[in-house]
All heavy atoms as a GROMACS GRO file, in nm:
protein
  587
    1MET      N    1   1.289 -29.688  12.172
    1MET     CA    2   1.258 -29.645  12.028
    1MET      C    3   1.207 -29.779  11.960
    1MET      O    4   1.268 -29.885  11.974
    1MET     CB    5   1.390 -29.590  11.957
    1MET     CG    6   1.349 -29.557  11.809
    1MET     SD    7   1.470 -29.463  11.736
    1MET     CE    8   1.461 -29.311  11.811
    2ILE      N    9   1.099 -29.762  11.884
    2ILE     CA   10   1.040 -29.870  11.809
    2ILE      C   11   1.099 -29.884  11.678
    2ILE      O   12   1.098 -29.780  11.597
    2ILE     CB   13   0.876 -29.852  11.802
    2ILE    CG1   14   0.825 -29.845  11.948
    2ILE    CG2   15   0.821 -29.969  11.725
    2ILE    CD1   16   0.682 -29.788  11.947
    3GLN      N   17   1.155 -30.006  11.646
    3GLN     CA   18   1.212 -30.024  11.505
    3GLN      C   19   1.100 -30.069  11.416
    3GLN      O   20   1.031 -30.176  11.443
    3GLN     CB   21   1.319 -30.148  11.522
    3GLN     CG   22   1.383 -30.171  11.397
    3GLN     CD   23   1.462 -30.073  11.325
    3GLN    OE1   24   1.537 -29.993  11.412
    3GLN    NE2   25   1.455 -30.054  11.208
    4VAL      N   26   1.091 -30.004  11.302
    4VAL     CA   27   0.991 -30.031  11.203
    4VAL      C   28   1.075 -30.043  11.070
    4VAL      O   29   1.134 -29.958  11.022
    4VAL     CB   30   0.888 -29.919  11.185
    4VAL    CG1   31   0.782 -29.960  11.085
    4VAL    CG2   32   0.815 -29.900  11.328
    5THR      N   33   1.048 -30.158  11.003
    5THR     CA   34   1.106 -30.187  10.872
    5THR      C   35   1.009 -30.233  10.772
    5THR      O   36   0.932 -30.326  10.804
    5THR     CB   37   1.219 -30.286  10.882
    5THR    OG1   38   1.311 -30.246  10.985
    5THR    CG2   39   1.295 -30.300  10.749
    6LEU      N   40   1.001 -30.158  10.664
    6LEU     CA   41   0.916 -30.215  10.542
    6LEU      C   42   1.000 -30.277  10.440
    6LEU      O   43   1.088 -30.222  10.382
    6LEU     CB   44   0.837 -30.091  10.488
    6LEU     CG   45   0.761 -30.126  10.358
    6LEU    CD1   46   0.636 -30.212  10.400
    6LEU    CD2   47   0.709 -30.005  10.294
    7PHE      N   48   0.981 -30.415  10.423
    7PHE     CA   49   1.039 -30.486  10.312
    7PHE      C   50   0.944 -30.492  10.196
    7PHE      O   51   0.826 -30.520  10.214
    7PHE     CB   52   1.083 -30.619  10.359
    7PHE     CG   53   1.191 -30.640  10.466
    7PHE    CD1   54   1.156 -30.627  10.589
    7PHE    CD2   55   1.312 -30.657  10.407
    7PHE    CE1   56   1.256 -30.640  10.688
    7PHE    CE2   57   1.424 -30.660  10.501
    7PHE     CZ   58   1.393 -30.656  10.645
    8HIS      N   59   0.990 -30.451  10.077
    8HIS     CA   60   0.894 -30.443   9.963
    8HIS      C   61   0.996 -30.454   9.840
    8HIS      O   62   1.114 -30.479   9.845
    8HIS     CB   63   0.825 -30.307   9.958
    8HIS     CG   64   0.927 -30.182   9.943
    8HIS    ND1   65   0.961 -30.143   9.815
    8HIS    CD2   66   0.984 -30.112  10.028
    8HIS    CE1   67   1.036 -30.031   9.840
    8HIS    NE2   68   1.058 -30.016   9.973
    9ASP      N   69   0.927 -30.463   9.718
    9ASP     CA   70   0.990 -30.485   9.590
    9ASP      C   71   0.998 -30.374   9.498
    9ASP      O   72   1.046 -30.380   9.388
    9ASP     CB   73   0.926 -30.599   9.529
    9ASP     CG   74   0.782 -30.592   9.473
    9ASP    OD1   75   0.742 -30.474   9.498
    9ASP    OD2   76   0.728 -30.690   9.432
   10GLY      N   77   0.957 -30.255   9.541
   10GLY     CA   78   0.960 -30.126   9.466
   10GLY      C   79   0.841 -30.115   9.364
   10GLY      O   80   0.854 -30.018   9.285
   11CYS      N   81   0.748 -30.197   9.358
   11CYS     CA   82   0.635 -30.171   9.259
   11CYS      C   83   0.560 -30.060   9.307
   11CYS      O   84   0.581 -29.999   9.410
   11CYS     CB   85   0.547 -30.302   9.263
   11CYS     SG   86   0.439 -30.321   9.399
   12SER      N   87   0.464 -30.016   9.218
   12SER     CA   88   0.388 -29.899   9.247
   12SER      C   89   0.295 -29.915   9.372
   12SER      O   90   0.281 -29.815   9.451
   12SER     CB   91   0.293 -29.860   9.126
   12SER     OG   92   0.206 -29.962   9.108
   13ILE      N   93   0.242 -30.021   9.403
   13ILE     CA   94   0.165 -30.049   9.522
   13ILE      C   95   0.267 -30.030   9.646
   13ILE      O   96   0.231 -29.972   9.744
   13ILE     CB   97   0.105 -30.191   9.525
   13ILE    CG1   98   0.004 -30.201   9.408
   13ILE    CG2   99   0.046 -30.228   9.667
   13ILE    CD1  100  -0.053 -30.338   9.392
   14CYS      N  101   0.375 -30.102   9.637
   14CYS     CA  102   0.472 -30.081   9.751
   14CYS      C  103   0.513 -29.946   9.768
   14CYS      O  104   0.542 -29.909   9.886
   14CYS     CB  105   0.595 -30.174   9.728
   14CYS     SG  106   0.554 -30.349   9.726
   15LEU      N  107   0.550 -29.872   9.669
   15LEU     CA  108   0.588 -29.727   9.682
   15LEU      C  109   0.484 -29.638   9.743
   15LEU      O  110   0.521 -29.546   9.815
   15LEU     CB  111   0.643 -29.677   9.545
   15LEU     CG  112   0.777 -29.732   9.490
   15LEU    CD1  113   0.797 -29.691   9.352
   15LEU    CD2  114   0.880 -29.741   9.586
   16GLY      N  115   0.360 -29.673   9.718
   16GLY     CA  116   0.252 -29.601   9.781
   16GLY      C  117   0.246 -29.621   9.930
   16GLY      O  118   0.230 -29.547  10.005
   17ILE      N  119   0.261 -29.764   9.958
   17ILE     CA  120   0.276 -29.807  10.109
   17ILE      C  121   0.383 -29.734  10.164
   17ILE      O  122   0.379 -29.684  10.284
   17ILE     CB  123   0.262 -29.954  10.117
   17ILE    CG1  124   0.132 -30.004  10.068
   17ILE    CG2  125   0.297 -29.992  10.256
   17ILE    CD1  126   0.124 -30.162  10.052
   18GLU      N  127   0.496 -29.742  10.100
   18GLU     CA  128   0.620 -29.688  10.161
   18GLU      C  129   0.603 -29.532  10.188
   18GLU      O  130   0.639 -29.490  10.306
   18GLU     CB  131   0.736 -29.703  10.065
   18GLU     CG  132   0.878 -29.684  10.128
   18GLU     CD  133   0.914 -29.540  10.141
   18GLU    OE1  134   0.875 -29.454  10.069
   18GLU    OE2  135   0.998 -29.507  10.237
   19SER      N  136   0.541 -29.466  10.107
   19SER     CA  137   0.523 -29.310  10.125
   19SER      C  138   0.434 -29.303  10.246
   19SER      O  139   0.458 -29.214  10.336
   19SER     CB  140   0.455 -29.254  10.003
   19SER     OG  141   0.417 -29.119  10.028
   20SER      N  142   0.334 -29.387  10.271
   20SER     CA  143   0.241 -29.366  10.384
   20SER      C  144   0.307 -29.403  10.504
   20SER      O  145   0.286 -29.349  10.610
   20SER     CB  146   0.117 -29.460  10.360
   20SER     OG  147   0.038 -29.419  10.241
   21MET      N  148   0.383 -29.518  10.517
   21MET     CA  149   0.451 -29.568  10.626
   21MET      C  150   0.551 -29.468  10.677
   21MET      O  151   0.572 -29.434  10.790
   21MET     CB  152   0.515 -29.699  10.599
   21MET     CG  153   0.422 -29.811  10.581
   21MET     SD  154   0.318 -29.833  10.727
   21MET     CE  155   0.156 -29.822  10.650
   22ALA      N  156   0.626 -29.401  10.581
   22ALA     CA  157   0.728 -29.300  10.614
   22ALA      C  158   0.666 -29.190  10.683
   22ALA      O  159   0.726 -29.131  10.774
   22ALA     CB  160   0.796 -29.266  10.485
   23ALA      N  161   0.542 -29.145  10.645
   23ALA     CA  162   0.478 -29.038  10.710
   23ALA      C  163   0.423 -29.080  10.847
   23ALA      O  164   0.446 -29.020  10.950
   23ALA     CB  165   0.362 -28.986  10.617
   24VAL      N  166   0.367 -29.185  10.860
   24VAL     CA  167   0.320 -29.247  10.975
   24VAL      C  168   0.411 -29.255  11.092
   24VAL      O  169   0.398 -29.220  11.215
   24VAL     CB  170   0.239 -29.377  10.968
   24VAL    CG1  171   0.207 -29.441  11.100
   24VAL    CG2  172   0.102 -29.360  10.889
   25PHE      N  173   0.529 -29.312  11.049
   25PHE     CA  174   0.636 -29.342  11.156
   25PHE      C  175   0.743 -29.241  11.149
   25PHE      O  176   0.848 -29.263  11.221
   25PHE     CB  177   0.703 -29.474  11.111
   25PHE     CG  178   0.593 -29.592  11.141
   25PHE    CD1  179   0.541 -29.661  11.032
   25PHE    CD2  180   0.552 -29.625  11.260
   25PHE    CE1  181   0.457 -29.758  11.054
   25PHE    CE2  182   0.454 -29.723  11.285
   25PHE     CZ  183   0.409 -29.794  11.177
   26ALA      N  184   0.721 -29.117  11.100
   26ALA     CA  185   0.825 -29.002  11.121
   26ALA      C  186   0.796 -28.938  11.246
   26ALA      O  187   0.752 -28.827  11.262
   26ALA     CB  188   0.801 -28.913  11.001
   27THR      N  189   0.829 -29.010  11.355
   27THR     CA  190   0.818 -28.953  11.497
   27THR      C  191   0.942 -28.982  11.572
   27THR      O  192   1.015 -29.075  11.532
   27THR     CB  193   0.696 -29.019  11.571
   27THR    OG1  194   0.731 -29.151  11.611
   27THR    CG2  195   0.576 -29.036  11.481
   28PRO      N  196   0.978 -28.919  11.686
   28PRO     CA  197   1.078 -28.949  11.775
   28PRO      C  198   1.077 -29.072  11.840
   28PRO      O  199   1.173 -29.130  11.878
   28PRO     CB  200   1.081 -28.840  11.873
   28PRO     CG  201   0.983 -28.720  11.823
   28PRO     CD  202   0.895 -28.795  11.734
   29LEU      N  203   0.952 -29.139  11.823
   29LEU     CA  204   0.940 -29.275  11.898
   29LEU      C  205   0.981 -29.392  11.802
   29LEU      O  206   0.994 -29.507  11.838
   29LEU     CB  207   0.796 -29.288  11.947
   29LEU     CG  208   0.752 -29.186  12.038
   29LEU    CD1  209   0.605 -29.201  12.075
   29LEU    CD2  210   0.837 -29.195  12.178
   30HIS      N  211   0.994 -29.354  11.675
   30HIS     CA  212   1.022 -29.464  11.575
   30HIS      C  213   1.141 -29.446  11.509
   30HIS      O  214   1.193 -29.347  11.477
   30HIS     CB  215   0.898 -29.471  11.475
   30HIS     CG  216   0.771 -29.490  11.542
   30HIS    ND1  217   0.676 -29.400  11.576
   30HIS    CD2  218   0.701 -29.611  11.577
   30HIS    CE1  219   0.573 -29.439  11.629
   30HIS    NE2  220   0.581 -29.575  11.628
   31HIS      N  221   1.210 -29.570  11.468
   31HIS     CA  222   1.319 -29.563  11.371
   31HIS      C  223   1.263 -29.639  11.252
   31HIS      O  224   1.250 -29.758  11.260
   31HIS     CB  225   1.435 -29.627  11.428
   31HIS     CG  226   1.561 -29.644  11.326
   31HIS    ND1  227   1.578 -29.749  11.261
   31HIS    CD2  228   1.642 -29.544  11.288
   31HIS    CE1  229   1.675 -29.723  11.170
   31HIS    NE2  230   1.733 -29.597  11.190
   32TYR      N  231   1.229 -29.576  11.149
   32TYR     CA  232   1.178 -29.618  11.028
   32TYR      C  233   1.277 -29.651  10.921
   32TYR      O  234   1.361 -29.565  10.892
   32TYR     CB  235   1.065 -29.542  10.972
   32TYR     CG  236   0.999 -29.585  10.848
   32TYR    CD1  237   0.929 -29.703  10.840
   32TYR    CD2  238   1.043 -29.530  10.720
   32TYR    CE1  239   0.865 -29.738  10.722
   32TYR    CE2  240   0.983 -29.564  10.593
   32TYR     CZ  241   0.899 -29.668  10.597
   32TYR     OH  242   0.858 -29.727  10.490
   33GLU      N  243   1.269 -29.760  10.862
   33GLU     CA  244   1.350 -29.803  10.742
   33GLU      C  245   1.279 -29.861  10.635
   33GLU      O  246   1.195 -29.961  10.660
   33GLU     CB  247   1.472 -29.900  10.788
   33GLU     CG  248   1.556 -29.944  10.690
   33GLU     CD  249   1.672 -30.039  10.741
   33GLU    OE1  250   1.642 -30.104  10.835
   33GLU    OE2  251   1.762 -30.063  10.656
   34SER      N  252   1.303 -29.838  10.517
   34SER     CA  253   1.246 -29.888  10.396
   34SER      C  254   1.347 -29.978  10.329
   34SER      O  255   1.457 -29.908  10.284
   34SER     CB  256   1.187 -29.776  10.312
   34SER     OG  257   1.137 -29.840  10.186
   35VAL      N  258   1.315 -30.097  10.305
   35VAL     CA  259   1.410 -30.194  10.230
   35VAL      C  260   1.349 -30.241  10.096
   35VAL      O  261   1.257 -30.330  10.110
   35VAL     CB  262   1.453 -30.309  10.321
   35VAL    CG1  263   1.550 -30.399  10.246
   35VAL    CG2  264   1.513 -30.262  10.439
   36ASN      N  265   1.406 -30.185   9.979
   36ASN     CA  266   1.354 -30.233   9.855
   36ASN      C  267   1.440 -30.331   9.817
   36ASN      O  268   1.564 -30.322   9.781
   36ASN     CB  269   1.370 -30.112   9.752
   36ASN     CG  270   1.321 -30.156   9.620
   36ASN    OD1  271   1.323 -30.259   9.587
   36ASN    ND2  272   1.281 -30.047   9.546
   37LEU      N  273   1.395 -30.469   9.817
   37LEU     CA  274   1.482 -30.592   9.788
   37LEU      C  275   1.519 -30.596   9.649
   37LEU      O  276   1.611 -30.670   9.608
   37LEU     CB  277   1.403 -30.712   9.833
   37LEU     CG  278   1.394 -30.729   9.985
   37LEU    CD1  279   1.316 -30.854  10.029
   37LEU    CD2  280   1.527 -30.729  10.055
   38ALA      N  281   1.437 -30.528   9.557
   38ALA     CA  282   1.481 -30.524   9.411
   38ALA      C  283   1.616 -30.448   9.392
   38ALA      O  284   1.692 -30.479   9.308
   38ALA     CB  285   1.373 -30.461   9.329
   39LEU      N  286   1.643 -30.358   9.481
   39LEU     CA  287   1.766 -30.285   9.485
   39LEU      C  288   1.861 -30.316   9.587
   39LEU      O  289   1.985 -30.285   9.574
   39LEU     CB  290   1.725 -30.118   9.503
   39LEU     CG  291   1.633 -30.063   9.402
   39LEU    CD1  292   1.599 -29.921   9.437
   39LEU    CD2  293   1.700 -30.065   9.267
   40GLN      N  294   1.812 -30.381   9.695
   40GLN     CA  295   1.901 -30.413   9.808
   40GLN      C  296   1.887 -30.566   9.833
   40GLN      O  297   1.854 -30.615   9.945
   40GLN     CB  298   1.860 -30.340   9.931
   40GLN     CG  299   1.874 -30.193   9.933
   40GLN     CD  300   1.789 -30.123  10.045
   40GLN    OE1  301   1.681 -30.097  10.034
   40GLN    NE2  302   1.873 -30.089  10.152
   41SER      N  303   1.932 -30.648   9.734
   41SER     CA  304   1.918 -30.792   9.752
   41SER      C  305   1.980 -30.841   9.862
   41SER      O  306   1.952 -30.952   9.907
   41SER     CB  307   1.950 -30.853   9.608
   41SER     OG  308   2.081 -30.828   9.570
   42GLU      N  309   2.096 -30.786   9.894
   42GLU     CA  310   2.177 -30.829  10.019
   42GLU      C  311   2.098 -30.846  10.135
   42GLU      O  312   2.128 -30.904  10.238
   42GLU     CB  313   2.303 -30.746  10.036
   42GLU     CG  314   2.290 -30.612  10.088
   42GLU     CD  315   2.240 -30.506   9.982
   42GLU    OE1  316   2.212 -30.543   9.871
   42GLU    OE2  317   2.223 -30.380  10.024
   43ARG      N  318   1.983 -30.774  10.142
   43ARG     CA  319   1.892 -30.774  10.264
   43ARG      C  320   1.793 -30.882  10.258
   43ARG      O  321   1.714 -30.897  10.360
   43ARG     CB  322   1.819 -30.631  10.276
   43ARG     CG  323   1.914 -30.511  10.300
   43ARG     CD  324   1.984 -30.517  10.438
   43ARG     NE  325   1.890 -30.508  10.554
   43ARG     CZ  326   1.839 -30.406  10.597
   43ARG    NH1  327   1.858 -30.290  10.557
   43ARG    NH2  328   1.763 -30.421  10.712
   44GLY      N  329   1.790 -30.961  10.148
   44GLY     CA  330   1.699 -31.070  10.156
   44GLY      C  331   1.714 -31.172  10.258
   44GLY      O  332   1.615 -31.219  10.307
   45ALA      N  333   1.838 -31.201  10.292
   45ALA     CA  334   1.867 -31.307  10.403
   45ALA      C  335   1.808 -31.245  10.533
   45ALA      O  336   1.744 -31.319  10.607
   45ALA     CB  337   2.014 -31.316  10.419
   46ASP      N  338   1.810 -31.113  10.565
   46ASP     CA  339   1.749 -31.041  10.669
   46ASP      C  340   1.599 -31.075  10.682
   46ASP      O  341   1.539 -31.110  10.777
   46ASP     CB  342   1.783 -30.898  10.689
   46ASP     CG  343   1.921 -30.852  10.691
   46ASP    OD1  344   2.004 -30.943  10.730
   46ASP    OD2  345   1.952 -30.742  10.667
   47ALA      N  346   1.522 -31.042  10.557
   47ALA     CA  347   1.382 -31.077  10.562
   47ALA      C  348   1.354 -31.217  10.578
   47ALA      O  349   1.265 -31.241  10.650
   47ALA     CB  350   1.337 -31.024  10.410
   48LYS      N  351   1.431 -31.308  10.512
   48LYS     CA  352   1.393 -31.443  10.536
   48LYS      C  353   1.425 -31.488  10.689
   48LYS      O  354   1.336 -31.576  10.741
   48LYS     CB  355   1.474 -31.531  10.444
   48LYS     CG  356   1.423 -31.544  10.300
   48LYS     CD  357   1.496 -31.643  10.226
   48LYS     CE  358   1.392 -31.704  10.126
   48LYS     NZ  359   1.446 -31.819  10.064
   49ALA      N  360   1.529 -31.438  10.745
   49ALA     CA  361   1.546 -31.473  10.893
   49ALA      C  362   1.432 -31.430  10.975
   49ALA      O  363   1.401 -31.486  11.082
   49ALA     CB  364   1.671 -31.400  10.915
   50LEU      N  365   1.359 -31.320  10.936
   50LEU     CA  366   1.258 -31.278  11.018
   50LEU      C  367   1.123 -31.350  10.992
   50LEU      O  368   1.020 -31.338  11.055
   50LEU     CB  369   1.214 -31.127  10.982
   50LEU     CG  370   1.326 -31.018  11.043
   50LEU    CD1  371   1.304 -30.890  10.973
   50LEU    CD2  372   1.313 -31.000  11.196
   51GLY      N  373   1.127 -31.437  10.891
   51GLY     CA  374   0.999 -31.509  10.858
   51GLY      C  375   0.917 -31.459  10.743
   51GLY      O  376   0.805 -31.493  10.717
   52ILE      N  377   0.962 -31.358  10.679
   52ILE     CA  378   0.905 -31.288  10.568
   52ILE      C  379   0.893 -31.390  10.453
   52ILE      O  380   1.004 -31.437  10.398
   52ILE     CB  381   0.954 -31.146  10.531
   52ILE    CG1  382   0.943 -31.058  10.641
   52ILE    CG2  383   0.900 -31.102  10.410
   52ILE    CD1  384   1.010 -30.930  10.618
   53THR      N  385   0.779 -31.405  10.395
   53THR     CA  386   0.768 -31.499  10.274
   53THR      C  387   0.689 -31.424  10.160
   53THR      O  388   0.704 -31.461  10.049
   53THR     CB  389   0.671 -31.624  10.311
   53THR    OG1  390   0.546 -31.577  10.356
   53THR    CG2  391   0.733 -31.704  10.417
   54ARG      N  392   0.623 -31.310  10.189
   54ARG     CA  393   0.566 -31.239  10.085
   54ARG      C  394   0.594 -31.081  10.110
   54ARG      O  395   0.614 -31.038  10.224
   54ARG     CB  396   0.409 -31.250  10.096
   54ARG     CG  397   0.366 -31.403  10.084
   54ARG     CD  398   0.375 -31.455   9.959
   54ARG     NE  399   0.292 -31.405   9.859
   54ARG     CZ  400   0.277 -31.447   9.737
   54ARG    NH1  401   0.346 -31.549   9.704
   54ARG    NH2  402   0.186 -31.389   9.644
   55LEU      N  403   0.591 -31.013  10.007
   55LEU     CA  404   0.613 -30.871  10.000
   55LEU      C  405   0.501 -30.793   9.952
   55LEU      O  406   0.410 -30.845   9.879
   55LEU     CB  407   0.735 -30.823   9.899
   55LEU     CG  408   0.863 -30.891   9.942
   55LEU    CD1  409   0.960 -30.859   9.825
   55LEU    CD2  410   0.905 -30.862  10.074
   56PRO      N  411   0.459 -30.674  10.005
   56PRO     CA  412   0.552 -30.610  10.116
   56PRO      C  413   0.502 -30.651  10.247
   56PRO      O  414   0.394 -30.723  10.265
   56PRO     CB  415   0.493 -30.472  10.087
   56PRO     CG  416   0.364 -30.475  10.029
   56PRO     CD  417   0.362 -30.592   9.956
   57SER      N  418   0.592 -30.639  10.341
   57SER     CA  419   0.565 -30.693  10.474
   57SER      C  420   0.629 -30.580  10.566
   57SER      O  421   0.735 -30.523  10.531
   57SER     CB  422   0.640 -30.816  10.513
   57SER     OG  423   0.564 -30.917  10.456
   58LEU      N  424   0.561 -30.540  10.689
   58LEU     CA  425   0.607 -30.452  10.769
   58LEU      C  426   0.648 -30.528  10.896
   58LEU      O  427   0.585 -30.610  10.952
   58LEU     CB  428   0.496 -30.356  10.807
   58LEU     CG  429   0.525 -30.225  10.891
   58LEU    CD1  430   0.612 -30.129  10.808
   58LEU    CD2  431   0.387 -30.164  10.932
   59VAL      N  432   0.772 -30.488  10.947
   59VAL     CA  433   0.827 -30.546  11.067
   59VAL      C  434   0.828 -30.443  11.175
   59VAL      O  435   0.894 -30.334  11.166
   59VAL     CB  436   0.961 -30.609  11.039
   59VAL    CG1  437   1.007 -30.673  11.169
   59VAL    CG2  438   0.966 -30.712  10.929
   60ILE      N  439   0.759 -30.474  11.285
   60ILE     CA  440   0.759 -30.370  11.404
   60ILE      C  441   0.818 -30.448  11.521
   60ILE      O  442   0.758 -30.550  11.564
   60ILE     CB  443   0.615 -30.318  11.427
   60ILE    CG1  444   0.564 -30.246  11.303
   60ILE    CG2  445   0.613 -30.220  11.558
   60ILE    CD1  446   0.422 -30.204  11.324
   61ASP      N  447   0.941 -30.410  11.566
   61ASP     CA  448   1.007 -30.469  11.676
   61ASP      C  449   1.007 -30.623  11.659
   61ASP      O  450   0.981 -30.696  11.759
   61ASP     CB  451   0.935 -30.424  11.810
   61ASP     CG  452   0.982 -30.295  11.862
   61ASP    OD1  453   1.088 -30.241  11.799
   61ASP    OD2  454   0.921 -30.228  11.951
   62GLY      N  455   1.042 -30.664  11.530
   62GLY     CA  456   1.050 -30.815  11.518
   62GLY      C  457   0.915 -30.889  11.494
   62GLY      O  458   0.943 -31.002  11.441
   63ARG      N  459   0.816 -30.821  11.486
   63ARG     CA  460   0.689 -30.887  11.451
   63ARG      C  461   0.650 -30.859  11.311
   63ARG      O  462   0.638 -30.740  11.264
   63ARG     CB  463   0.577 -30.835  11.534
   63ARG     CG  464   0.604 -30.886  11.685
   63ARG     CD  465   0.505 -30.852  11.785
   63ARG     NE  466   0.385 -30.937  11.752
   63ARG     CZ  467   0.261 -30.933  11.798
   63ARG    NH1  468   0.236 -30.821  11.881
   63ARG    NH2  469   0.170 -31.015  11.781
   64VAL      N  470   0.626 -30.951  11.217
   64VAL     CA  471   0.590 -30.943  11.082
   64VAL      C  472   0.456 -30.918  11.058
   64VAL      O  473   0.360 -31.000  11.113
   64VAL     CB  474   0.650 -31.048  10.999
   64VAL    CG1  475   0.621 -31.046  10.860
   64VAL    CG2  476   0.798 -31.081  11.024
   65LEU      N  477   0.425 -30.810  10.988
   65LEU     CA  478   0.278 -30.798  10.939
   65LEU      C  479   0.286 -30.784  10.789
   65LEU      O  480   0.349 -30.705  10.734
   65LEU     CB  481   0.221 -30.660  10.995
   65LEU     CG  482   0.241 -30.641  11.148
   65LEU    CD1  483   0.212 -30.490  11.180
   65LEU    CD2  484   0.149 -30.724  11.216
   66ARG      N  485   0.195 -30.871  10.731
   66ARG     CA  486   0.186 -30.871  10.584
   66ARG      C  487   0.074 -30.744  10.541
   66ARG      O  488  -0.020 -30.733  10.613
   66ARG     CB  489   0.124 -30.985  10.526
   66ARG     CG  490   0.208 -31.109  10.520
   66ARG     CD  491   0.142 -31.226  10.456
   66ARG     NE  492   0.230 -31.337  10.465
   66ARG     CZ  493   0.190 -31.462  10.422
   66ARG    NH1  494   0.067 -31.468  10.374
   66ARG    NH2  495   0.262 -31.556  10.430
   67LEU      N  496   0.119 -30.673  10.444
   67LEU     CA  497   0.045 -30.563  10.402
   67LEU      C  498  -0.046 -30.590  10.271
   67LEU      O  499  -0.165 -30.560  10.273
   67LEU     CB  500   0.127 -30.439  10.376
   67LEU     CG  501   0.202 -30.391  10.511
   67LEU    CD1  502   0.289 -30.274  10.476
   67LEU    CD2  503   0.116 -30.361  10.626
   68GLU      N  504   0.017 -30.643  10.166
   68GLU     CA  505  -0.037 -30.669  10.041
   68GLU      C  506   0.018 -30.809   9.998
   68GLU      O  507   0.146 -30.815  10.008
   68GLU     CB  508  -0.019 -30.569   9.946
   68GLU     CG  509  -0.100 -30.443   9.958
   68GLU     CD  510  -0.246 -30.451   9.920
   68GLU    OE1  511  -0.268 -30.535   9.819
   68GLU    OE2  512  -0.310 -30.388   9.958
   69ASP      N  513  -0.051 -30.904   9.972
   69ASP     CA  514  -0.005 -31.040   9.949
   69ASP      C  515   0.027 -31.059   9.803
   69ASP      O  516  -0.058 -31.116   9.736
   69ASP     CB  517  -0.088 -31.148  10.005
   69ASP     CG  518  -0.030 -31.269  10.024
   69ASP    OD1  519   0.102 -31.278   9.993
   69ASP    OD2  520  -0.097 -31.372  10.034
   70HIS      N  521   0.125 -30.983   9.740
   70HIS     CA  522   0.137 -30.989   9.602
   70HIS      C  523   0.267 -31.042   9.543
   70HIS      O  524   0.279 -31.082   9.420
   70HIS     CB  525   0.100 -30.869   9.522
   70HIS     CG  526   0.206 -30.756   9.546
   70HIS    ND1  527   0.310 -30.743   9.448
   70HIS    CD2  528   0.242 -30.675   9.647
   70HIS    CE1  529   0.385 -30.640   9.483
   70HIS    NE2  530   0.354 -30.601   9.599
   71SER      N  531   0.366 -31.052   9.612
   71SER     CA  532   0.498 -31.093   9.564
   71SER      C  533   0.575 -31.190   9.649
   71SER      O  534   0.602 -31.145   9.768
   71SER     CB  535   0.592 -30.967   9.542
   71SER     OG  536   0.704 -31.001   9.487
   72PRO      N  537   0.608 -31.309   9.610
   72PRO     CA  538   0.688 -31.403   9.692
   72PRO      C  539   0.836 -31.357   9.711
   72PRO      O  540   0.894 -31.295   9.620
   72PRO     CB  541   0.677 -31.531   9.616
   72PRO     CG  542   0.663 -31.483   9.482
   72PRO     CD  543   0.579 -31.358   9.475
   73ILE      N  544   0.889 -31.358   9.828
   73ILE     CA  545   1.017 -31.316   9.858
   73ILE      C  546   1.125 -31.403   9.769
   73ILE      O  547   1.224 -31.341   9.746
   73ILE     CB  548   1.050 -31.327   9.999
   73ILE    CG1  549   1.177 -31.242  10.033
   73ILE    CG2  550   1.058 -31.468  10.054
   73ILE    CD1  551   1.199 -31.215  10.178
   74GLU      N  552   1.088 -31.521   9.724
   74GLU     CA  553   1.191 -31.597   9.648
   74GLU      C  554   1.243 -31.521   9.525
   74GLU      O  555   1.349 -31.562   9.465
   74GLU     CB  556   1.122 -31.732   9.598
   74GLU     CG  557   1.116 -31.831   9.714
   74GLU     CD  558   1.000 -31.808   9.804
   74GLU    OE1  559   0.897 -31.734   9.770
   74GLU    OE2  560   0.999 -31.850   9.923
   75HIS      N  561   1.159 -31.424   9.476
   75HIS     CA  562   1.214 -31.348   9.362
   75HIS      C  563   1.338 -31.261   9.399
   75HIS      O  564   1.403 -31.220   9.305
   75HIS     CB  565   1.110 -31.254   9.308
   75HIS     CG  566   0.990 -31.329   9.240
   75HIS    ND1  567   0.875 -31.277   9.218
   75HIS    CD2  568   0.980 -31.468   9.198
   75HIS    CE1  569   0.784 -31.366   9.166
   75HIS    NE2  570   0.859 -31.479   9.163
   76TYR      N  571   1.352 -31.233   9.515
   76TYR     CA  572   1.459 -31.135   9.573
   76TYR      C  573   1.559 -31.188   9.668
   76TYR      O  574   1.655 -31.124   9.695
   76TYR     CB  575   1.383 -31.019   9.636
   76TYR     CG  576   1.288 -30.956   9.541
   76TYR    CD1  577   1.150 -30.987   9.549
   76TYR    CD2  578   1.316 -30.883   9.437
   76TYR    CE1  579   1.054 -30.940   9.474
   76TYR    CE2  580   1.217 -30.835   9.352
   76TYR     CZ  581   1.086 -30.861   9.358
   76TYR     OH  582   0.999 -30.818   9.273
   77ALA      N  583   1.538 -31.310   9.714
   77ALA     CA  584   1.632 -31.363   9.826
   77ALA      C  585   1.672 -31.505   9.772
   77ALA      O  586   1.608 -31.579   9.706
   77ALA     CB  587   1.559 -31.369   9.948
   0.00000   0.00000   0.00000
């Protein structure tokens, strides 16, 4: 199973991306998780450990992909 995690801050751009990613990765081959760091600040350490510096970022099996470069993670971690 492919692990997919979207780290975001809950802004309108991120929520649009979250909706799209949830639909794309709603398959038996994927385990999709959305992490809103504005609401789940305890997950900030997880994001930093993965090397995430900007939000939103998508992590697929440990590989970080930046989606929109608009929010530094320092606001949330």
